C-alpha positions in Angstrom: -24.3 16.4 -10.5 -24.8 16.9 -6.8 -24.0 14.6 -3.9 -26.4 14.4 -0.9 -24.5 14.0 2.3 -24.7 14.7 6.0 -22.6 16.9 8.2 -20.6 14.9 10.7 -20.8 17.7 13.2 -24.6 18.4 13.5 -26.1 15.7 11.3 -27.7 18.2 8.9 -28.4 16.9 5.4 -26.9 19.0 2.7 -25.6 18.7 -0.9 -22.5 19.6 -2.8 -21.3 19.8 -6.3 -19.9 16.4 -7.3 -16.5 17.9 -8.0 -16.2 20.1 -4.8 -13.7 18.7 -2.3 -15.4 20.4 0.7 -18.7 21.9 1.8 -19.3 24.4 4.6 -22.3 23.1 6.6 -25.1 25.6 6.3 -26.3 24.8 9.9 -23.2 24.6 12.1 -20.4 26.0 9.8 -18.2 22.8 10.0 -16.1 22.1 6.9 -17.3 18.8 5.5 -14.6 16.8 3.7 -16.5 15.2 0.9 -14.1 12.3 0.5 -14.8 11.3 4.1 -18.5 11.9 4.1 -21.2 9.3 3.7 -22.8 9.9 0.3 -26.6 9.2 0.4 -27.3 9.8 -3.3 -26.0 11.5 -6.4 -28.5 13.5 -8.3 -28.5 15.6 -11.5 -30.1 18.8 -10.2 -29.8 20.9 -7.0 -33.5 21.4 -6.8 -34.0 17.6 -6.8 -31.3 17.4 -4.1 -33.2 20.0 -2.0 -36.5 18.0 -2.5 -34.9 14.7 -1.5 -33.3 16.3 1.6 -36.7 17.6 2.7 -38.2 14.1 2.2 -35.3 12.5 4.1 -35.8 14.9 7.0 -39.6 14.2 7.0 -39.1 10.4 6.9 -36.5 10.3 9.7 -38.6 12.6 11.9 -41.7 10.4 11.4 -39.6 7.3 12.2 -38.0 9.1 15.2 -34.6 8.2 13.9 -31.4 10.2 13.2 -30.1 8.3 10.2 -30.9 5.7 7.5 -29.4 2.2 7.6 -27.0 1.1 4.9 -29.8 -1.0 3.5 -32.1 2.0 3.3 -29.4 4.0 1.5 -28.9 1.2 -1.0 -32.7 1.0 -1.6 -33.0 4.7 -2.2 -30.1 4.5 -4.7 -31.8 1.7 -6.5 -35.2 3.4 -6.5 -33.6 6.6 -7.8 -31.9 4.8 -10.6 -35.2 3.2 -11.6 -36.9 6.6 -11.4 -34.3 8.2 -13.6 -34.7 5.3 -16.2 -38.4 5.9 -16.3 -37.8 9.7 -16.6 -35.7 9.1 -19.7 -38.5 7.0 -21.2 -41.2 9.5 -20.0 -39.6 12.9 -19.5 -42.8 14.6 -18.2 -42.6 12.3 -15.2 -39.2 13.6 -14.3 -40.9 16.8 -13.0 -43.2 14.9 -10.7 -41.8 15.4 -7.2 -44.5 13.2 -5.8 -42.8 10.2 -7.4 -39.5 11.1 -5.7 -41.2 11.4 -2.3 -42.5 7.9 -2.8 -38.9 6.6 -3.1 -38.0 8.0 0.3 -41.2 6.6 1.9 -40.6 3.0 0.6 
C-alpha cells in the first residue's frame, strides 16, 4: 500500500510506502514526516500512485490552483473506494487508467 502526499516544502505530490515513517522529497530534498503530512489517498500499487499524481497535477494546473480542498480530497477517496469495489467485481476494469482519471476530474 502507498500513501499519496504532498511535500510541505515545495508542494510536490509524491508517494510513500504505507509503513515508511519518512520520505525524501524527490523535488527539493526535504524530509517529509509522514505522520505530519496530509494524506490525499491510500492506493494499492505504486504505478497507480504515479498515475493519480499525474492526474492531480493536471487537474490543479487546469484549475490554476495549488491544492485540493478537504471536500475534494474526501470525494476522491470515496470515488477511489467505489472504483476499487468495481475492480473487485470486474478485474479487467482495474487496469483501465482512464477510469481513474475520471475520478480526479469529477
